[in-house]
Every structure is written in structure tokens, then in C-alpha cells.
C-alpha positions as CSV (number, residue, x, y, z in Angstrom):
1,M,125.3,127.8,63.1
2,Y,124.0,125.5,65.9
3,G,124.3,128.3,68.5
4,T,122.3,130.7,66.2
5,A,119.6,128.1,65.8
6,V,119.3,127.7,69.6
7,A,119.2,131.5,70.1
8,V,116.4,131.7,67.5
9,F,114.6,128.9,69.3
10,L,114.6,131.0,72.5
11,V,113.4,134.1,70.7
12,I,110.5,132.2,69.0
13,L,109.3,130.8,72.4
14,V,109.5,134.2,74.2
15,A,107.8,136.0,71.4
16,A,105.0,133.5,70.8
17,L,103.9,132.1,74.1
18,Q,102.5,135.0,76.0
19,G,99.7,133.3,78.0
20,S,98.8,134.6,81.4
21,A,100.4,133.4,84.5
22,P,98.3,131.0,86.7
23,P,96.1,132.8,89.3
24,E,97.9,130.9,92.0
25,S,101.1,132.8,91.3
26,P,103.4,133.5,93.1
27,F,104.3,129.9,93.7
28,T,104.4,128.5,97.2
29,Y,106.8,125.6,96.9
30,H,110.3,125.6,95.4
31,I,113.0,122.9,95.1
32,P,116.2,122.6,93.0
33,L,115.9,119.7,90.7
34,N,119.6,119.0,89.9
35,P,122.8,119.3,91.9
36,E,124.1,122.1,89.7
37,E,120.9,124.0,90.5
38,T,120.4,125.0,86.8
39,L,116.9,123.5,87.0
40,E,114.4,124.7,89.6
41,L,110.8,123.6,90.1
42,S,108.1,125.7,91.8
43,W,104.4,124.7,92.2
44,N,101.0,125.4,93.6
45,V,98.0,123.2,94.2
46,N,94.4,124.1,93.5
47,Y,92.3,121.6,95.3
48,T,89.0,123.0,93.9
49,Q,90.2,122.3,90.4
50,E,92.2,119.3,91.5
51,T,95.1,120.7,89.4
52,V,98.8,121.3,90.0
53,Y,100.4,124.4,88.5
54,F,104.1,124.0,87.7
55,Q,106.8,126.5,87.0
56,L,110.1,125.2,85.6
57,L,113.1,127.5,85.6
58,V,115.9,126.5,83.2
59,R,118.9,128.7,83.9
60,R,120.8,127.7,80.8
61,L,118.4,126.4,78.2
62,Q,120.0,124.7,75.2
63,A,117.6,122.8,72.9
64,G,114.8,122.0,75.2
65,V,113.9,120.2,78.5
66,L,112.1,117.1,79.6
67,F,110.2,116.8,82.9
68,G,107.9,114.2,84.3
69,M,106.9,111.6,86.9
70,S,107.3,107.8,87.2
71,D,106.6,105.1,89.7
72,R,110.0,105.0,91.3
73,G,111.9,107.6,89.4
74,E,112.8,105.5,86.4
75,P,113.1,107.3,83.0
76,E,111.3,104.4,81.4
77,N,107.5,104.0,81.6
78,A,107.3,107.7,82.6
79,D,104.7,110.4,82.2
80,L,106.5,113.3,80.5
81,V,106.1,116.9,79.3
82,V,108.7,117.8,76.7
83,L,109.8,121.1,75.2
84,W,112.0,120.6,72.1
85,T,113.0,122.1,68.7
86,D,113.8,120.6,65.3
87,G,115.7,123.8,64.4
88,D,112.8,125.5,62.6
89,R,109.9,125.2,65.0
90,A,109.5,124.8,68.8
91,Y,107.1,122.3,70.3
92,F,105.5,121.6,73.7
93,G,103.9,118.2,74.2
94,D,102.4,115.7,76.7
95,A,104.4,112.5,76.2
96,W,105.3,109.2,77.7
97,S,108.3,106.8,77.5
98,D,108.0,103.1,77.0
99,R,110.0,100.3,78.8
100,K,113.0,101.0,76.5
101,G,113.0,104.8,77.2
102,Q,111.6,105.7,73.8
103,V,109.5,108.9,74.0
104,H,106.0,109.0,72.3
105,L,103.4,111.7,72.0
106,D,100.5,111.0,74.2
107,A,97.1,110.6,72.4
108,Q,95.6,112.7,75.2
109,Q,97.3,116.0,75.8
110,D,96.7,116.8,79.5
111,Y,99.7,119.1,80.2
112,Q,98.5,122.6,79.3
113,L,101.1,125.2,78.5
114,L,100.4,128.6,80.1
115,Q,103.4,130.8,79.5
116,A,107.1,130.7,78.4
117,Q,109.3,133.7,79.3
118,Q,112.9,134.6,79.1
119,T,114.3,136.7,82.0
120,S,117.7,137.6,83.4
121,D,117.4,134.5,85.7
122,G,116.8,132.1,82.9
123,F,113.9,130.5,80.9
124,Y,110.6,130.0,82.7
125,L,108.1,127.4,81.5
126,L,104.6,127.5,83.1
127,F,102.1,124.7,82.7
128,K,99.4,122.8,84.6
129,R,98.0,119.3,84.9
130,P,95.0,117.6,86.7
131,F,95.7,115.2,89.5
132,D,93.9,112.4,87.6
133,T,93.7,112.7,83.9
134,C,91.9,109.3,83.3
135,D,94.7,108.6,80.8
136,P,96.4,105.1,81.4
137,K,99.7,106.6,80.1
138,D,99.6,109.4,82.8
139,Y,100.8,109.3,86.4
140,L,98.1,109.6,89.1
141,I,99.2,112.4,91.4
142,E,98.4,111.3,95.0
143,D,99.0,112.6,98.5
144,G,102.3,110.8,99.1
145,T,105.8,111.0,97.6
146,V,106.1,111.8,93.9
147,H,109.3,110.8,92.0
148,L,110.1,113.6,89.6
149,I,112.5,113.0,86.6
150,Y,114.2,115.6,84.4
151,G,116.6,115.9,81.5
152,V,118.1,118.8,79.4
153,L,118.0,118.4,75.7
154,Q,121.4,119.5,74.3
155,Q,120.6,119.0,70.6
156,R,117.8,119.4,68.1
157,F,115.5,116.5,67.4
158,P,113.6,116.0,64.1
159,S,110.6,114.6,66.0
160,L,109.6,113.7,69.5
161,E,109.9,110.0,68.7
162,A,113.6,110.6,68.0
163,I,114.2,111.2,71.7
164,N,115.2,108.3,74.0
165,T,115.8,108.9,77.7
166,S,118.8,106.6,77.6
167,S,120.6,109.1,75.5
168,L,119.9,112.0,77.9
169,Q,121.5,113.0,81.1
170,M,118.6,112.3,83.4
171,G,118.0,113.1,87.1
172,L,115.6,112.3,89.9
173,Q,114.1,114.4,92.7
174,R,111.5,113.4,95.3
175,V,108.8,115.7,96.7
176,Q,105.3,115.7,98.1
177,L,103.4,117.7,95.5
178,L,100.0,117.7,97.2
179,K,100.7,119.6,100.4
180,P,97.8,120.0,102.7
181,D,96.0,123.4,102.4
182,I,96.3,124.4,106.1
183,E,96.4,128.0,107.3
184,V,99.4,129.1,109.3
185,P,98.5,129.4,113.0
186,T,99.1,132.5,115.0
187,L,102.4,132.4,116.8
188,P,102.9,133.7,120.4
189,R,104.7,137.0,121.0
190,D,107.3,135.6,123.3
191,L,108.9,133.3,120.7
192,T,112.6,132.4,121.2
193,T,114.7,130.6,118.6
194,M,117.4,128.0,118.8
195,E,119.5,126.8,115.9
196,V,120.8,123.2,115.9
197,R,123.3,123.1,113.0
198,S,126.2,121.1,111.7
199,P,129.4,122.8,112.9
200,N,130.9,123.9,109.4
201,I,131.6,120.3,108.4
202,T,133.1,119.2,105.0
203,I,130.5,117.2,103.1
204,P,132.0,113.8,102.2
205,A,132.5,113.2,98.5
206,H,130.1,110.2,98.6
207,E,126.6,109.9,97.0
208,T,125.0,109.2,100.4
209,T,126.1,110.4,103.8
210,Y,124.2,110.5,107.1
211,W,126.0,113.0,109.4
212,C,125.5,113.0,113.2
213,Y,126.3,115.8,115.6
214,I,125.6,115.9,119.4
215,T,124.9,119.2,121.1
216,E,123.4,120.3,124.4
217,L,120.7,122.5,125.8
218,P,121.8,125.2,128.2
219,V,122.3,124.2,131.8
220,G,119.1,124.8,133.7
221,F,117.0,125.1,130.5
222,S,113.4,125.0,131.8
223,R,110.3,123.4,130.2
224,H,109.2,125.0,127.0
225,H,106.9,124.3,124.1
226,I,108.2,124.0,120.5
227,V,105.5,125.6,118.3
228,M,107.3,125.8,115.0
229,Y,110.5,124.9,113.2
230,E,112.1,125.5,109.8
231,P,115.2,124.4,107.9
232,I,118.5,126.3,107.7
233,V,120.3,125.3,104.6
234,T,123.7,126.7,103.8
235,A,123.6,128.8,100.7
236,G,124.8,126.8,97.7
237,N,124.0,123.4,99.3
238,E,120.3,123.4,98.6
239,A,120.6,120.5,96.2
240,L,122.9,118.5,98.6
241,V,121.0,118.7,101.8
242,H,118.3,116.0,101.4
243,H,116.7,115.8,104.8
244,M,117.4,116.6,108.5
245,E,116.2,115.4,111.9
246,I,116.7,116.5,115.5
247,F,116.5,113.7,118.1
248,Q,116.4,114.1,121.9
249,C,118.4,111.6,123.9
250,A,117.0,109.4,126.6
251,A,116.6,111.0,130.0
252,E,117.8,107.8,131.7
253,Y,121.4,108.7,130.9
254,K,122.9,111.7,132.6
255,S,125.5,112.4,129.9
256,F,126.2,111.5,126.3
257,P,129.6,111.7,124.6
258,H,130.0,114.4,122.0
259,F,130.3,113.3,118.5
260,N,130.6,114.9,115.1
261,G,130.9,112.6,112.1
262,P,129.2,110.1,109.8
263,C,126.4,108.2,111.6
264,D,127.8,104.9,110.4
265,S,131.4,105.6,111.6
266,K,133.0,102.9,113.7
267,M,134.0,105.7,116.1
268,K,130.4,106.7,116.8
269,P,129.7,106.0,120.5
270,E,127.2,103.2,121.1
271,R,125.2,105.4,123.5
272,L,124.0,107.6,120.6
273,S,121.6,104.8,119.7
274,Y,119.5,106.0,122.7
275,C,119.0,109.4,121.0
276,R,115.8,108.5,119.1
277,H,113.0,110.8,120.3
278,V,112.1,113.0,117.4
279,L,111.8,116.7,118.0
280,A,111.9,118.0,114.4
281,A,112.2,116.6,110.9
282,W,112.5,118.2,107.5
283,A,112.9,116.9,104.0
284,L,113.6,118.6,100.7
285,G,110.6,120.5,99.4
286,A,109.0,120.9,102.8
287,K,108.3,124.3,104.3
288,A,108.2,125.3,107.9
289,F,106.3,123.0,110.3
290,Y,103.7,124.5,112.7
291,Y,102.0,122.9,115.6
292,P,98.2,123.5,116.0
293,E,97.5,126.7,118.0
294,E,96.6,125.0,121.3
295,V,99.5,122.4,121.0
296,G,103.3,122.5,121.7
297,L,106.0,119.9,121.8
298,P,107.6,119.9,125.3
299,F,111.3,119.9,125.8
300,G,113.6,120.9,128.6
301,G,113.0,120.9,132.3
302,Q,112.8,118.0,134.8
303,G,112.7,114.5,133.3
304,S,114.0,115.7,129.9
305,S,117.5,115.1,128.5
306,R,119.7,118.1,127.7
307,Y,121.4,116.2,124.9
308,L,120.2,116.5,121.2
309,R,121.4,114.6,118.1
310,L,121.2,116.4,114.7
311,E,121.2,114.0,111.7
312,V,121.7,115.4,108.2
313,H,121.3,113.3,105.1
314,Y,123.6,114.6,102.3
315,H,122.8,113.5,98.8
316,N,125.9,114.1,96.7
317,P,125.5,112.1,93.4
318,L,128.3,114.1,91.7
319,N,130.7,113.3,94.6
320,T,131.4,117.1,94.9
321,Q,134.5,117.7,97.1
322,G,135.4,120.3,99.6
323,R,131.9,121.7,100.1
324,R,131.5,123.2,103.6
325,D,128.1,123.0,105.4
326,S,126.4,124.4,108.5
327,S,122.8,123.3,107.7
328,G,120.4,122.4,110.5
329,I,117.0,123.3,111.9
330,R,115.8,126.4,113.7
331,L,113.4,125.7,116.6
332,Y,110.8,128.3,117.6
333,Y,109.7,127.8,121.2
334,T,107.8,129.6,124.0
335,R,107.9,129.8,127.7
336,S,104.1,130.2,127.7
337,L,103.0,126.6,127.7
338,R,100.0,125.9,125.5
339,R,96.9,123.9,126.5
340,Y,98.1,120.6,125.2
341,D,101.4,118.9,125.2
342,A,102.1,117.1,121.9
343,G,103.3,113.6,121.9
344,I,105.0,111.3,119.4
345,M,103.8,107.7,119.4
346,E,105.6,104.8,117.5
347,L,103.3,102.5,115.6
348,G,104.1,99.4,113.5
349,L,106.5,96.5,114.0
350,V,108.9,95.7,116.8
351,Y,112.5,95.8,115.7
352,T,113.0,92.0,115.7
353,P,114.3,89.4,113.3
354,V,111.1,87.4,113.9
355,M,109.6,89.6,111.1
356,A,111.4,88.9,107.9
357,I,111.0,89.3,104.1
358,P,112.0,86.5,101.8
359,P,114.5,87.3,99.0
360,R,113.6,88.1,95.4
361,E,110.1,89.4,96.4
362,P,108.6,92.2,94.3
363,A,106.0,93.2,96.9
364,F,106.0,91.4,100.3
365,T,103.8,93.0,103.1
366,L,104.4,92.9,106.8
367,T,101.8,94.4,109.3
368,G,102.1,95.7,112.8
369,Y,99.3,96.4,115.2
370,C,98.4,98.7,118.0
371,T,95.6,96.7,119.5
372,D,92.3,97.6,121.1
373,K,93.5,96.2,124.4
374,C,96.4,98.6,124.4
375,T,94.4,101.7,123.4
376,Q,91.6,100.8,125.9
377,L,94.2,100.8,128.7
378,A,96.5,103.6,127.7
379,L,94.4,106.3,126.1
380,P,92.3,108.9,127.9
381,P,88.5,108.6,127.7
382,S,88.4,111.6,125.3
383,G,90.9,109.9,123.0
384,I,93.9,111.5,121.2
385,H,94.1,113.5,118.0
386,I,96.7,112.7,115.4
387,F,97.7,115.7,113.3
388,A,101.0,114.7,111.6
389,S,102.8,111.5,110.7
390,Q,106.3,110.4,109.7
391,L,106.6,107.0,107.9
392,H,109.8,105.0,108.2
393,T,111.4,101.9,106.7
394,H,114.9,101.0,105.6
395,L,116.1,100.4,102.1
396,T,113.6,97.9,100.7
397,G,110.4,99.8,101.8
398,R,108.1,100.7,98.9
399,Q,104.7,101.4,100.4
400,V,103.5,102.3,103.9
401,V,100.0,102.8,105.3
402,T,98.4,103.2,108.7
403,V,94.6,102.6,109.0
404,L,92.3,103.1,112.0
405,A,89.8,100.4,112.7
406,R,86.9,100.5,115.2
407,D,84.5,97.7,116.1
408,G,86.2,95.4,113.6
409,Q,85.8,97.8,110.7
410,E,88.4,99.9,109.0
411,R,87.2,103.5,109.3
412,E,89.8,105.9,107.9
413,V,93.4,106.1,106.6
414,V,95.8,107.9,109.0
415,N,98.5,108.2,106.4
416,R,99.4,106.4,103.2
417,D,102.3,106.6,100.8
418,T,102.0,104.3,97.8
419,H,105.2,105.6,96.3
420,Y,107.2,105.7,99.5
421,S,110.9,106.1,99.4
422,P,113.3,105.5,102.3
423,H,115.4,108.3,100.9
424,F,112.7,110.9,101.4
425,Q,111.2,111.0,104.9
426,E,109.5,114.0,106.4
427,I,106.9,114.8,109.1
428,R,103.8,115.4,107.1
429,M,100.8,117.3,108.3
430,L,97.6,115.4,107.8
431,K,94.8,117.0,105.7
432,K,92.4,115.8,108.4
433,V,93.0,115.3,112.1
434,V,92.3,111.7,113.0
435,T,90.8,111.0,116.4
436,V,91.7,107.7,118.1
437,H,89.4,106.5,120.9
438,Q,89.8,103.9,123.6
439,G,89.4,100.4,122.0
440,D,90.4,101.5,118.5
441,V,93.0,99.5,116.5
442,L,95.8,101.1,114.5
443,I,97.1,98.9,111.7
444,T,100.4,99.8,110.0
445,S,101.5,97.8,106.9
446,C,104.7,98.1,104.9
447,T,105.4,96.6,101.5
448,Y,108.9,95.7,100.6
449,N,110.9,94.9,97.4
450,T,113.8,92.4,97.9
451,E,114.2,91.4,94.2
452,D,118.0,92.2,94.4
453,R,118.6,90.3,97.6
454,Q,119.7,86.6,97.9
455,L,119.0,86.2,101.6
456,A,116.0,87.0,103.7
457,T,115.9,90.5,105.1
458,V,115.2,90.4,108.8
459,G,113.8,93.1,111.1
460,G,116.3,95.1,113.1
461,F,118.2,98.3,113.6
462,G,120.8,97.9,110.8
463,I,120.3,99.7,107.5
464,E,120.4,96.4,105.7
465,E,117.7,95.1,108.0
466,E,114.2,96.4,108.0
467,M,111.7,98.5,110.0
468,C,108.0,99.3,109.6
469,V,107.2,102.4,111.6
470,N,104.8,105.3,111.7
471,Y,105.8,108.1,114.1
472,V,102.4,109.8,114.7
473,H,102.3,113.3,116.3
474,Y,99.2,113.8,118.5
475,Y,97.7,115.5,121.5
476,P,97.1,115.5,124.4
477,L,100.3,113.7,125.6
478,T,99.8,110.3,127.2
479,Q,102.2,107.8,128.7
480,L,101.8,105.6,125.6
481,E,105.1,106.0,123.8
482,L,105.2,102.8,121.7
483,C,102.4,100.6,120.5
484,K,103.8,97.9,118.2
485,S,103.6,94.1,117.7
486,T,105.5,91.1,116.4
487,M,104.6,87.6,115.7
488,D,105.1,85.2,118.6
489,A,108.6,83.8,118.4
490,G,107.4,80.3,119.2
491,F,105.4,80.1,116.1
492,L,108.4,81.0,114.0
493,Q,110.2,78.0,115.4
494,K,107.3,75.8,114.3
495,Y,107.8,77.3,110.9
496,F,111.5,76.3,110.8
497,H,110.6,72.8,111.9
498,L,108.0,72.6,109.1
499,V,110.7,73.7,106.6
500,N,112.9,70.9,107.8
501,S,110.2,68.3,107.5
502,F,109.5,69.2,103.8
503,D,113.0,70.0,102.6
504,S,116.2,68.0,102.7
505,M,118.0,71.2,103.7
506,N,119.1,71.3,107.4
507,V,117.7,74.4,109.0
508,C,119.2,74.2,112.5
509,T,116.6,75.1,115.2
510,C,119.0,74.6,118.1
511,P,119.1,77.3,120.7
512,Q,122.6,78.5,119.8
513,T,121.5,79.3,116.2
514,S,120.2,82.9,115.8
515,I,117.0,83.7,113.9
516,P,118.9,85.5,111.1
517,Q,121.0,82.3,110.7
518,Q,117.9,80.1,110.5
519,F,116.3,82.4,107.9
520,A,119.6,82.3,105.9
521,S,119.3,78.5,105.8
522,V,115.8,78.4,104.4
523,P,115.6,77.2,100.8
524,W,113.3,79.8,99.4
525,N,110.8,78.2,97.1
526,A,107.2,79.1,96.5
527,F,105.9,76.8,99.3
528,N,108.2,78.2,102.0
529,R,107.4,81.8,100.9
530,D,103.6,81.2,100.9
531,V,103.7,79.5,104.3
532,L,105.6,82.3,105.9
533,K,103.2,84.9,104.5
534,A,100.2,82.9,105.8
535,L,101.9,82.5,109.2
536,Y,102.2,86.2,109.5
537,G,98.5,86.5,108.7
538,F,97.1,84.3,111.5
539,A,99.7,83.6,114.2
540,P,99.3,85.2,117.6
541,I,101.3,88.3,118.3
542,S,103.4,89.7,121.1
543,M,102.3,93.3,121.9
544,H,104.6,96.1,123.1
545,C,102.3,98.5,124.8
546,N,105.0,100.6,126.3
547,K,105.3,103.8,128.4
548,S,107.9,106.4,127.7
549,S,110.0,104.7,130.4
550,A,110.1,101.6,128.1
551,V,108.1,99.7,130.7
552,R,105.0,98.0,129.4
553,F,101.6,98.8,130.7
554,Q,100.3,96.2,133.2
555,G,98.7,93.2,131.6
556,E,99.3,90.0,129.5
557,W,100.8,91.0,126.2
558,N,102.1,87.7,124.8
559,L,100.2,85.2,122.6
560,Q,97.6,87.8,121.8
561,P,95.1,87.1,119.0
562,L,95.3,89.2,115.8
563,P,92.6,91.9,115.8
564,K,89.5,90.8,113.9
565,I,88.8,93.0,111.0
566,T,85.6,92.1,109.2
567,S,85.4,95.1,106.9
568,T,88.2,96.9,105.0
569,L,88.3,100.2,103.4
570,R,87.8,100.4,99.6
571,G,90.2,102.3,97.4
572,P,89.3,105.7,95.9
573,T,86.4,105.5,93.5
574,S,87.4,106.3,89.9
575,H,85.4,109.0,88.1
576,C,86.9,108.0,84.8
577,P,84.7,106.7,81.9
578,A,85.1,103.0,81.2
579,S,86.5,103.7,77.8
580,R,87.4,106.8,75.8
581,A,87.8,107.2,72.1
582,Q,91.3,108.1,71.1
583,R,91.7,111.1,68.8
584,P,94.8,111.9,66.8
585,S,96.8,114.5,68.8
586,S,99.6,116.9,68.1
587,P,102.0,118.9,70.2
588,T,101.6,122.7,70.6
589,V,103.5,124.1,67.7
590,V,105.2,127.5,67.8
591,N,105.3,128.5,64.2
592,V,106.5,132.2,64.2
593,T,108.9,133.9,61.9
594,R,112.4,134.6,63.1
595,G,111.8,138.3,63.6
596,R,113.0,140.6,66.3
597,G,115.2,139.5,69.1
């Protein structure tokens, strides 16, 4: 009886909902939502209408499906669209979940159903939604990371309010929905390809694995320009391969030991830590990456290491065993060098324990600077042009932003992700190229959440430590490889002395005690937290204005004053009315007789 009801439900939907497909079809972007790949999302963006068109494929539809967005991927307090049946009728509705996961019909129906169709591939559901609906219950779709949630309804529900996300098998996927609308540049005719792939490894049966593999360029490989790259994902593993990066090793070392294994393995050679120069990066949902027509990323030739490190992040929440994988990245390069060499510059904070986040903080911000003194000295008179960006923190990072300031005034955002996730990092093309002139300041701020930690989280290379970095891709290439800052270490010692004077706790400031040990001894009360936050906001900084050889540009870089910013950028202006009368709403009802089918 139940199977018959479900079959009728499908027939009703297919027969009744025969709207036209969106004009943007076929869809440009595609990702599998769940590891079993029974749910697939495709989408397009119409920037003129400020609307996203969605196509949800359910390969084995049972009694409905739930899809939506939330701040960090929680099924509670989420913006949802739900397709469900009570056994007699089928419904489509804009909904939301409260803090207990209870689903409610939204008073303002902003998801618009366009078409439902059954094919041999499965059940297709097409709908659209504006970026900003002016509905406080809805998620504001922005440029950065979007946390998508989904669930399959396996039984009938008498009403929408009878659904609770806690009773469903829910899942999470991360994407950038608002991809920049940039035309694909013309590629040279003499393109050559190179594939850097995992050598048929067995994916570990763990939820999270970072796999490292060292390979080499051919002997005598001359200087080339990378002009494009794209992912190669082993068929069947599309839902397991989360993101991938290719790093070039440091040219200072003539050789690197070969390695093929988990990046956190105790057997990993220490020298692999010097393979950090990014050549390519891809994350789930991203398409091929193209350099601007006059720009190419140089690799090979004199002064360039032959050794490359491939790093693949496998996300295996079902702990699937025995899956073989040869995923990687295909590089497209040319011998015909373009007008400009592309460069990658590291902005943000120096990897040092001097910069730390107290425990149990919901939103603690640290800021790193690329100062006017450094850009004045290291950039060419014509400046540089940033066209892409890759934001990076470790596990507690929640927001990252880089802002350009000129003459003491913030002028424009280079890149911002207010829903940043350390589990979803990709090189993102900027919608607008940002030009940085001599004397400009680049300010990179990261906001962290340490509510589940009992000790301070210090800066450093370890995954349990923290970073705040923006790898910006720019042209023309300069000698400036790294432009980062940290608070002067002497002022931190003054902070520890102050803590000692106000608290009976003994925070040892003797030379043999490391900074992490001193932070671990701090009694974290409101006063000590506020003083540390204030200290980071006014204490002098030590600048790392470094060449690619890791040597600093000539000058005095210690005890530098913080850049003076007299005017900050305002947030986006809301075009929503101050208040809106709420009208009774109802879902889209499909009330068709059980006829043919």
C-alpha cells in the first residue's frame, strides 16, 4: 500500500508540474550532494535578476526531499525548500527550521517552483530564489562559501510542521554558489598537458584524510607558463574527493625524498614542509581555472624546483573501504611565454605563537598587515593587479577578509568570505581585478571560534594551531613573496607580566618557558581576554616584507606602528523595506486526480 502511494505521488508531480525550464538551462555548475551520489545539484546564476536557478536531481525519490542553506551547515535555524506528500496530495514550500529542528512554513514564499520531471535518470526538481529576499527567515546568498544541507523524506507527513530535521538523515555540502561571470579566455594553440595524480591509492576508511604524493618534472624541463588547469576525479569518487592542491618545492633544495601517504603520517619526511608554493588548487564545485590572456604562471627552468607535491583531501563520512583513487589536476601549459608572469603573494599573519586566540571565544578576530612601507619599497611604480585569491585558516577559522586601504582610507574589498570553512578552500577568481599601488596597505582579518577549546589556540603550522592567510594571485611578478605581520614579541611579555600582577596564578615569563606554555597558564577571565584583544589592536608590529628567497627587503621592520586607518568601508546597503506586512501563506499544492501513469 505504501509503495503504491509513493508511486502515485510521483505520477501526480510529473503530470501536474509542467512549467518551463529556466532560460539559463543547461546548468553550468554541478556537484553531488551526498556520498552515495543519489542527490545531485546543478545551478546557474543570473546577475541581472540577482537570482539563482537550482536543479535538484533525486535518483531514488521516496516520499520527498528537503534542501536548503544555513550559517555553518546546521539543520537547525536553516532556510529550506521542502517537497513532501501526505499520501493524497503533493506539496512544495518555502520553509525554515527553528533551533530545535522543527520545520515551519515561511510566511513569505521566495522559492519558486519551475518544473518537476521524472526521467530515466531520476526525479528532477527545478526552482529559483533571489540572492536577497528581505525575509529574516531566509539565508542571504553572498559571494563566499555557502553551506548546503539536504535530507530525503522516507515517509509521508500529514503536514509540514510534522517534519523535524532531527528525525531525518541529513547531510552537508559546501559550494560557492555565486561564481564570477567571467568569459573563458582564448587558449594558445601550442598547449601541452601534464597530469599530476595520486598513483592508484586506496582511500583510507576515515572521515578526513589529507594524502600527499611527491612527483618530479622531467629532467631539463624548460620554463613554461601554466595558463589553465582542471580537476581529474576518478569516476565514482566524485563525492569523496573534496579538494586538491599542487605545490612546488623550494628551489634551495636540490632533491626531495619521494613520499606517497597521509600528510600527517609520522613517516612523512620533514623536508616536505618546504613544498608550499601553490601552482594549482581545486575544490568541489569549482570548474577549470583560467589565467587572464596576457598572464601565465611560470614553472620549470633555471631557479625552479623540479619537485611537486600533490595534496588531496578525501572526505569519507561513511568510512567507505577499499575505494581506489587516481584523482589529481591536469595542468595546461605553453612554451610561448605570455606578456606577464603571474605571482602568488602571501598576506596576513606570520606563523607565530605570539598571535593567539583565547579559549571559549565565539568570534575572536586577529589581523595581519602588508604595510605601506613594504608596498612602497617592493612594488613597481605601475602597481600589481590581483585577479584571484585563496583564503586559508586552520580548524577554528570562520570568517576571512582582505581589504585594500590607501591614504588611510579603506577603498575596496579584495576578497571576503563571511561563511568561510577550513574544509572548503579553493582559488577563487575575483569578480573585479584589484590594483595595488605603491604605498597601499593590505589588511587581512580572520575571525575564529574556539568555544570547544579549553586552552588558548596559538599561531603555528600544526593543524590544531592557527593561521590567517590570503594567497593572492597577481601580475606582473615581483620579488615580493610574503607580506605579513605579527605583534612585537616584547609587548606580549609585558602582557604576561600584567597577568601575573593582577592574578594570583603564576604565569612563568622566564626565558626557558615557551610562549604556548605561557598562554596555557593564563587564567582566562573577561579582563585577560579584553586586554589581549586591545593589545593586538594598538601594539607595534614586526613586518615580514620578504623576497622569494625568504630574505627581507632592506630596511627596519621591527617595532613598526600599526597603519593608521581613519575611514573604514561600510557594509552593503540594504534595499529592503523597514517593515513588511505578513500575509498568510500556503505551499504550492498539487491536487490532481490519480489518473494515467
